[in-house]
C-alpha positions in Angstrom: -36.1 -34.9 -80.2 -37.4 -34.8 -83.8 -40.1 -32.7 -82.5 -37.9 -30.0 -81.1 -35.9 -29.8 -84.4 -39.1 -29.1 -86.2 -39.9 -26.4 -83.8 -36.7 -24.4 -83.1 -38.4 -21.7 -81.2 -39.7 -24.4 -78.7 -36.2 -25.8 -78.5 -34.6 -22.5 -77.8 -37.1 -21.8 -75.0 -36.4 -25.1 -73.4 -32.7 -25.0 -73.6 -32.8 -21.3 -72.4 -35.0 -22.4 -69.4 -32.4 -25.3 -68.7 -29.6 -23.0 -68.9 -31.0 -20.4 -66.6 -32.0 -23.1 -64.1 -28.4 -24.5 -64.0 -26.7 -21.2 -63.6 -29.2 -19.9 -61.2 -28.9 -23.0 -58.9 -25.1 -23.2 -58.9 -24.6 -20.7 -56.3 -27.6 -22.3 -54.3 -26.1 -25.7 -54.6 -22.6 -24.5 -53.3 -24.1 -22.6 -50.4 -26.4 -25.3 -49.4 -23.8 -28.0 -49.7 -21.2 -25.9 -47.7 -23.9 -25.1 -45.1 -24.9 -28.6 -44.5 -21.3 -30.0 -44.5 -20.6 -27.2 -41.9 -23.6 -28.1 -39.8 -22.5 -31.9 -39.7 -18.9 -31.1 -38.9 -20.0 -28.6 -36.0 -22.4 -31.3 -34.5 -19.8 -33.9 -34.6 -17.2 -31.5 -33.1 -19.6 -30.7 -30.2 -20.3 -34.4 -29.7 -16.5 -35.2 -29.4 -15.9 -32.1 -27.2 -18.2 -33.6 -24.6 -16.1 -36.8 -24.3 -12.5 -35.3 -24.1 -10.3 -37.2 -21.6 -9.2 -35.7 -18.4 -5.8 -34.2 -18.0 -3.5 -35.8 -15.6 -1.2 -33.3 -13.8 0.6 -33.8 -10.5 0.8 -30.3 -8.9 3.9 -30.1 -6.5 4.5 -27.6 -3.7 5.7 -24.3 -4.9 9.4 -23.8 -4.1 10.2 -21.4 -1.1 11.0 -17.8 -2.0 14.7 -17.0 -2.6 16.0 -16.7 0.9 19.3 -14.7 1.7 22.4 -17.0 1.3 23.5 -18.0 4.8 26.5 -16.0 6.2 28.7 -18.5 8.1 31.8 -17.8 9.9 33.6 -20.9 8.5 33.0 -21.1 4.8 35.1 -21.8 1.6 34.8 -19.9 -1.6 33.3 -22.1 -4.3 35.1 -21.9 -7.7 33.3 -25.0 -9.5 30.8 -27.5 -9.0 31.3 -31.1 -10.4 28.4 -33.6 -11.0 29.3 -37.4 -10.7 27.1 -40.6 -11.0 24.6 -41.0 -13.8 25.2 -37.6 -15.3 23.8 -38.5 -18.8 20.3 -39.1 -17.4 20.3 -35.3 -16.3 21.8 -33.3 -19.0 20.7 -29.8 -17.6 21.5 -30.4 -13.9 25.3 -29.6 -14.2 24.6 -26.3 -15.9 21.8 -25.5 -13.3 24.3 -26.2 -10.6 26.6 -23.4 -11.7 24.5 -20.8 -10.1 26.4 -21.5 -6.8 29.9 -20.8 -8.2 31.2 -17.8 -6.3 29.5 -18.3 -3.1 31.1 -18.8 0.2 29.8 -22.2 1.3 29.7 -23.8 4.8 27.7 -26.4 6.5 24.4 -24.5 6.0 25.2 -23.7 2.5 25.8 -27.4 1.7 22.4 -28.3 3.1 20.8 -25.6 1.0 22.6 -26.6 -2.3 21.5 -30.3 -1.7 18.0 -29.6 -0.8 17.5 -27.2 -3.8 19.1 -29.6 -6.1 16.8 -32.5 -5.1 13.9 -30.0 -5.4 14.9 -29.1 -9.0 15.1 -32.8 -10.2 11.8 -33.5 -8.5 10.2 -30.6 -10.3 11.5 -32.1 -13.4 9.5 -35.3 -12.5 12.4 -37.6 -11.3 10.6 -38.5 -8.3 12.7 -41.6 -7.5 16.1 -40.0 -8.2 18.5 -38.4 -5.6 21.3 -35.9 -5.5 23.7 -37.0 -2.8 26.8 -35.4 -1.1 29.9 -37.5 -0.9 32.6 -37.0 1.6 35.0 -34.4 0.4 37.4 -31.4 1.3 36.0 -28.1 0.3 39.3 -26.4 0.8 40.0 -27.0 -2.8 37.1 -24.7 -3.9 35.3 -27.6 -5.8 31.9 -29.0 -4.7 31.3 -32.5 -5.7 27.7 -34.0 -6.0 26.7 -37.4 -6.9 23.4 -38.1 -8.8 21.7 -41.4 -8.3 19.0 -42.2 -10.9 15.9 -44.1 -9.9 15.0 -46.5 -12.7 11.7 -48.3 -13.6 11.9 -52.0 -12.8 8.5 -53.1 -14.1 5.0 -51.8 -15.2 2.2 -54.0 -14.2 -1.5 -54.1 -13.5 -2.6 -55.3 -10.0 -5.3 -57.4 -11.7 -3.6 -59.7 -14.2 -6.9 -60.2 -16.0 -6.9 -56.6 -17.1 -7.4 -56.2 -20.8 -5.8 -52.9 -21.1 -2.2 -52.5 -22.4 0.4 -50.5 -20.6 2.6 -50.8 -23.6 0.6 -48.5 -25.8 -0.2 -46.1 -23.0 3.2 -45.3 -21.4 6.1 -43.7 -23.1 8.5 -45.4 -20.9 10.1 -48.9 -20.7 11.6 -51.0 -17.8 15.1 -50.0 -17.3 14.7 -46.3 -18.2 15.0 -43.5 -15.7 11.6 -43.2 -14.0 10.0 -39.7 -14.7 6.6 -38.8 -13.3 5.8 -37.0 -16.6 5.9 -40.2 -18.4 3.6 -41.8 -15.9 1.2 -38.9 -16.1 1.2 -39.3 -20.0 0.5 -43.0 -19.6 -2.4 -42.4 -17.1 -3.9 -40.0 -19.6 -3.8 -42.5 -22.4 -5.6 -45.0 -20.1 -8.1 -42.5 -18.8 -9.2 -41.4 -22.3 -10.9 -44.8 -22.4 -14.4 -43.8 -20.8 -14.9 -47.3 -19.2 -11.6 -47.3 -17.4 -11.0 -46.0 -13.8 -7.3 -45.9 -13.3 -5.0 -45.3 -10.3 -1.2 -45.7 -10.1 1.3 -46.6 -7.1 5.1 -46.4 -7.3 6.3 -49.3 -5.2 10.0 -49.8 -4.2 11.6 -53.1 -4.9 14.4 -55.1 -3.2 17.0 -53.7 -5.5 18.4 -50.2 -4.8 17.3 -47.4 -7.0 14.7 -49.7 -8.7 10.8 -49.1 -8.5 7.7 -50.8 -9.8 4.7 -49.0 -11.2 1.5 -50.9 -10.2 -1.7 -49.8 -12.2 -5.0 -50.4 -10.5 -7.5 -50.7 -13.2 -11.3 -51.0 -12.7 -13.2 -51.7 -16.0 -16.9 -50.9 -16.7 -19.0 -51.9 -19.6 -16.9 -51.3 -22.7 -19.8 -50.1 -24.9 -22.2 -47.3 -24.9 -25.3 -46.4 -27.0 -26.7 -43.0 -27.0 -29.9 -41.2 -28.8 -30.1 -37.6 -29.3 -32.6 -35.2 -30.9 -32.1 -31.5 -31.6 -33.2 -28.6 -33.7 -29.9 -27.7 -35.2 -30.9 -28.3 -38.8 -32.2 -25.8 -41.4 -35.7 -25.2 -42.6 -34.7 -26.3 -46.0 -33.4 -29.7 -45.2 -35.1 -30.4 -41.9 -34.7 -28.6 -38.5 -35.2 -31.5 -36.3 -32.1 -33.9 -36.4 -32.0 -37.3 -34.8 -28.8 -39.3 -34.1 -27.8 -42.8 -32.9 -24.4 -43.3 -31.7 -22.4 -46.4 -30.7 -19.0 -46.3 -28.8 -16.7 -49.3 -28.1 -13.8 -49.1 -25.9 -10.7 -51.0 -26.3 -11.8 -53.1 -29.2 -8.2 -54.3 -30.1 -7.1 -54.3 -26.4 -4.7 -51.5 -27.3 -6.6 -48.8 -25.3 -8.1 -47.7 -28.6 -11.6 -46.1 -29.2 -14.2 -46.7 -31.9 -17.4 -44.7 -32.2 -20.1 -44.7 -35.1 -22.8 -42.2 -35.3 -25.8 -42.3 -37.7 -27.7 -38.9 -38.1 -31.0 -38.3 -39.9 -33.6 -35.6 -40.1 -36.7 -36.2 -38.1 -39.0 -34.3 -40.3 -42.5 -35.7 -41.5 -41.9 -34.2 -45.1 -39.2 -36.7 -46.0 -39.8 -36.6 -49.8 -39.5 -32.9 -50.0 -36.5 -32.2 -47.8 -34.2 -34.1 -45.6 -30.6 -34.8 -44.6 -28.4 -37.8 -43.5 -24.9 -38.3 -42.3 -23.0 -41.1 -41.0 -19.5 -40.8 -39.1 -16.9 -43.2 -38.0 -14.1 -42.2 -35.5 -11.2 -44.4 -34.4 -8.2 -43.4 -32.4 -5.1 -45.4 -31.2 -2.5 -44.2 -28.5 1.1 -45.1 -28.6 3.0 -43.5 -25.7 3.5 -39.8 -26.5 1.7 -40.3 -29.9 -2.0 -40.6 -30.7 -3.3 -41.5 -34.2 -6.9 -41.0 -35.2 -9.0 -41.6 -38.4 -12.2 -40.0 -39.2 -14.6 -40.9 -41.9 -18.0 -39.3 -42.9 -20.6 -39.2 -45.5 -23.6 -37.0 -45.8 -26.4 -36.2 -48.2 -29.3 -33.8 -48.4 -32.2 -33.0 -50.7 -34.7 -30.1 -50.8 -37.5 -28.8 -53.0 -36.6 -25.5 -54.5 -39.1 -23.1 -56.0 -38.3 -21.8 -59.3 -39.8 -18.9 -61.4 -42.1 -21.3 -63.2 -41.7 -24.6 -61.5 -40.2 -26.4 -58.5 -37.3 -28.7 -58.7 -35.4 -31.2 -56.4 -31.9 -30.1 -55.4 -29.6 -32.6 -53.7 -26.0 -33.3 -52.9 -23.6 -35.9 -51.5 -20.3 -35.5 -49.6 -17.6 -37.7 -48.2 -14.9 -36.7 -45.8 -11.8 -38.5 -44.7 -9.2 -37.3 -42.1 -6.1 -38.9 -40.7 -4.5 -37.2 -37.6 -1.4 -37.6 -35.7 -0.7 -36.0 -32.2 2.6 -35.9 -30.4 3.3 -34.6 -27.0 6.1 -32.1 -27.0 6.3 -31.0 -23.4 4.6 -31.4 -20.0 5.2 -30.5 -16.5 3.1 -30.2 -13.3 1.0 -27.4 -14.7 1.1 -27.5 -18.5 1.6 -29.5 -21.5 2.1 -28.8 -25.3 1.1 -30.9 -28.3 1.9 -31.0 -32.0 -0.8 -32.3 -34.6 -0.7 -33.2 -38.2 -3.8 -33.7 -40.2 -4.4 -34.9 -43.7 -7.9 -34.4 -45.0 -9.8 -35.2 -48.2 -13.3 -34.1 -49.2 -15.5 -35.1 -52.2 -18.7 -33.4 -53.0 -21.4 -33.8 -55.7 -24.6 -31.8 -56.5 -27.7 -32.8 -58.4 -30.7 -31.2 -60.0 -33.5 -33.8 -60.4 -31.0 -36.7 -60.1 -28.9 -35.1 -62.8 -25.4 -34.1 -61.7 -24.2 -30.6 -62.1 -20.7 -31.6 -63.1 -19.2 -28.1 -62.6 -20.1 -28.3 -58.8 -18.2 -31.6 -58.4 -15.4 -31.1 -55.8 -12.4 -33.4 -54.7 -10.1 -31.5 -52.5 -7.2 -32.4 -50.1 -5.5 -30.5 -47.4 -2.6 -30.8 -44.9 -2.7 -29.1 -41.6 0.1 -28.6 -39.0 -0.7 -27.1 -35.5 0.5 -26.5 -32.0 -1.7 -26.5 -28.8 -0.7 -25.5 -25.4 -2.7 -25.9 -22.2 -1.7 -24.0 -19.0 -3.2 -24.4 -15.5 -3.1 -21.4 -13.5 -4.6 -22.1 -10.1 -8.1 -22.7 -10.5 -8.0 -21.2 -14.1 -7.1 -23.2 -17.3 -5.8 -21.3 -20.3 -5.6 -22.9 -23.8 -4.0 -21.5 -26.9 -3.1 -22.8 -30.3 -2.2 -22.0 -33.9 -2.4 -24.0 -37.1 -1.3 -23.7 -40.8 -3.5 -25.5 -43.4 -2.6 -25.7 -47.1 -4.7 -27.1 -50.1 -2.7 -29.9 -51.6 -2.9 -31.7 -55.1 -2.9 -35.2 -53.6 -5.5 -38.0 -54.0 -6.7 -36.7 -57.4 -7.7 -33.4 -56.1 -9.2 -30.9 -58.5 -6.5 -28.7 -60.3 -6.4 -25.1 -59.2 -8.2 -23.2 -62.0 -8.0 -19.8 -60.4 -7.0 -17.2 -63.1 -7.3 -14.1 -61.3 -6.9 -12.9 -57.7 -10.7 -12.9 -57.3 -11.0 -16.5 -58.2 -11.2 -19.1 -55.3 -8.1 -21.3 -55.0 -7.7 -25.0 -54.3 -4.1 -24.6 -53.3 -4.8 -22.0 -50.8 -2.8 -21.1 -47.6 -4.7 -20.6 -44.3 -3.6 -19.6 -40.8 -5.8 -20.2 -37.7 -5.7 -19.6 -34.0 -7.7 -20.2 -30.9 -7.6 -19.1 -27.3 -9.7 -20.2 -24.5 -10.1 -19.5 -20.8 -12.0 -21.4 -18.1 -12.1 -19.6 -14.7 -14.2 -19.2 -11.5 -16.1 -15.8 -11.8 -18.9 -14.1 -9.8 -19.6 -17.4 -8.0 -19.9 -19.3 -11.2 -17.6 -20.5 -13.9 -16.6 -18.6 -17.0 -15.9 -20.2 -20.3 -14.4 -18.0 -23.0 -13.3 -18.9 -26.6 -11.6 -16.7 -29.2 -11.0 -18.2 -32.7 -9.8 -16.6 -35.8 -8.4 -17.4 -39.3 -6.5 -15.4 -42.0 -5.7 -16.0 -45.7 -4.6 -13.7 -48.5 -6.1 -16.2 -50.9 -9.7 -16.2 -52.2 -11.4 -19.2 -50.8 -14.1 -21.6 -51.5 -17.1 -21.5 -49.1 -16.1 -24.7 -47.3 -12.9 -23.1 -46.3 -14.3 -19.7 -45.2 -14.9 -18.6 -41.7 -18.7 -18.5 -41.1 -20.5 -16.8 -38.2 -24.2 -16.9 -37.2 -25.8 -19.9 -35.5 -25.6 -21.9 -32.2 -22.0 -23.1 -32.8 -20.6 -19.6 -33.6 -22.6 -16.4 -32.8 -25.6 -17.4 -30.8 -28.8 -15.3 -31.4 -29.1 -16.2 -35.1 -31.1 -19.3 -36.5 -28.4 -20.4 -38.9 -30.6 -20.0 -41.9 -28.1 -17.5 -43.1 -24.5 -16.7 -42.3 -21.8 -14.3 -42.9 -18.6 -15.7 -44.2 -15.2 -14.6 -45.5 -11.6 -15.5 -45.8 -10.6 -13.7 -42.6 -12.5 -13.3 -39.5 -12.7 -13.8 -35.7 -15.2 -15.3 -33.3 -15.5 -14.6 -29.5 -17.8 -16.7 -27.3 -18.5 -16.0 -23.7 -20.4 -17.9 -21.3 -20.9 -17.7 -17.7 -22.5 -20.7 -15.8 -23.9 -21.2 -12.2 -24.7 -24.6 -10.7 -28.2 -24.7 -9.1 -27.2 -26.2 -5.7 -26.6 -30.0 -5.9 -29.4 -30.6 -8.5 -27.0 -31.3 -11.4 -28.5 -28.4 -13.3 -26.7 -25.3 -14.5 -28.0 -21.9 -15.6 -25.9 -19.9 -18.1 -25.8 -16.5 -19.7 -23.8 -16.2 -23.0 -22.8 -13.2 -25.3 -21.0 -13.8 -28.6 -19.6 -11.6 -31.3 -17.8 -12.2 -34.7 -16.6 -10.3 -37.8 -15.6 -11.5 -41.1 -13.6 -9.9 -44.1 -12.1 -10.8 -47.3 -12.9 -10.9 -51.1 -15.9 -13.2 -50.6 -17.3 -11.3 -47.4 -20.5 -9.4 -48.2 -20.4 -5.6 -48.7 -21.6 -3.4 -45.9 -21.7 -4.6 -42.2 -19.8 -7.8 -41.5 -20.4 -8.0 -37.8 -22.7 -10.0 -35.7 -23.4 -10.1 -31.9 -26.0 -12.0 -29.8 -26.8 -13.1 -26.5 -28.5 -16.2 -25.0 -29.8 -17.5 -21.8 -30.2 -21.2 -21.1 -30.3 -24.2 -18.8 -28.4 -27.4 -19.2 -28.0 -30.5 -17.0 -29.5 -34.0 -16.6 -29.4 -37.2 -14.6 -29.7 -41.0 -14.8 -28.3 -41.0 -18.4 -30.5 -38.2 -19.6 -29.0 -34.9 -20.5 -30.2 -31.6 -22.2 -29.4 -28.2 -23.2 -32.1 -25.6 -23.9 -31.7 -21.8 -24.5 -33.3 -18.7 -26.0 -31.2 -16.3 -27.9 -31.4 -12.9 -29.3 -29.5 -11.1 -32.0 -28.0 -7.9 -30.7 -26.1 -6.4 -33.8 -26.7 -7.4 -37.5 -26.7 -6.0 -40.9 -30.1 -4.5 -42.0 -30.9 -7.2 -44.5 -29.8 -10.2 -42.3 -33.0 -11.9 -41.5 -33.3 -14.1 -38.4 -35.9 -15.3 -35.9 -36.3 -13.4 -32.6 -35.8 -15.1 -30.3 -34.0 -18.2 -31.5 -35.1 -21.3 -29.6 -32.3 -24.0 -29.3 -32.5 -27.3 -27.7 -30.9 -30.7 -27.6 -31.9 -33.9 -25.7 -29.7 -36.8 -25.2 -29.9 -40.2 -23.7 -26.8 -42.6 -23.1 -26.9 -46.1 -21.8 
């Protein structure tokens, strides 16, 4: 230090070099940190997507087409319909029956009203309830119907040694009116546990109107270990990535799930570049509700070449997310859910182990969304929308935006998704459309990015186009290769971004891919070759892009 003060020119040169180094590396740090965090989140989302539980829907025979009302010689004009019995258990049935007012009703008409009323409550899921016709005189013009509610007497497992819990799975208790939709929800909550094979029977008891639900549960090995290797990383921090995952079913005997994954680069130059991430996921069902907790941490380092020398750039991030999902509606062909997510993220960046404090991030967000799934014959349509807002909670960084062009921590962001799975050309089509919109200027971690295997295939992911607004359309047509368990697929994707942070010039990407996926005996794989079709002139990428992933589960 004394020597620097004696040589002010040397001090000025050194300070100038450090200043230029810090300023020049700030954008590099932000881009690398956001890209690495995005890759980690995409890999984790793809891993969880493969273990989604099956839907439990009980399709029922379609009601017959409206037939002409029977014309009978002896009939009585109907002026009102009165419902008796356990009316409070069927609040909409009385209003539904008013459609018959004004009809001239005889013997055939009575049979039709009774049949259609029972079909109506059956379609609503009340499979053990009945609408009855008491003795009466229709000469008064009033039709009286009696509704008898079928109730749940008991829920029990056929094997008393079962470790599952029906209390956290089924949103129905003994004594309540038995509804098939509540039983379907309970079965879904049980089947989300991979080691559970569940079936259900409704059994009559000796008491009128009372039924038992008997659950037949076969339990497999409650834990799984998987190893995976892929080339989804970047050249700067390691293309080859390895992961070790451990999953445990029903650890608290509440039909809960726990999974831990450890990810690490698989590159030989570990001192010059590398990345690592650890993730923990836990979920707990409770009838119509499902709570989840996700924790993650990651770090990366890479050697960056400067003008006169190289330096080590590194970063660390932590993410936390608490989610709550609620079933809003379900019937024999659809269901709708509401979700709330509270997220928090911390990030720090370093140059030669010295923190760049202006790059320190502590952010929180709250998201509310709705998701609807509709079964249309052999096709499945799913659509959803969500709103996310940056929040000042948990000591989040203050919003320092001074102008409209400055990124905001208290942002407002809308997103949507639409997907369709349907048979097509002797194969299976999978289509996904995603988009987001915000009028605020966003930080890179909140922007929509396209270009890579998880967005627009045909690009190696070393660069991406990002902006506050954008859309992404992924299309895939898949054919099974006989009974081999292997599937061949063709894919074509496109996307566009816009907003204040989006690059000038072309903001559109499109690409195509051809691939093969499958496996057997615990081993699975997915390999593809992809080509860019449309891109900006200065947007460099490999041609073709070779993407692969190997996974073994025990």
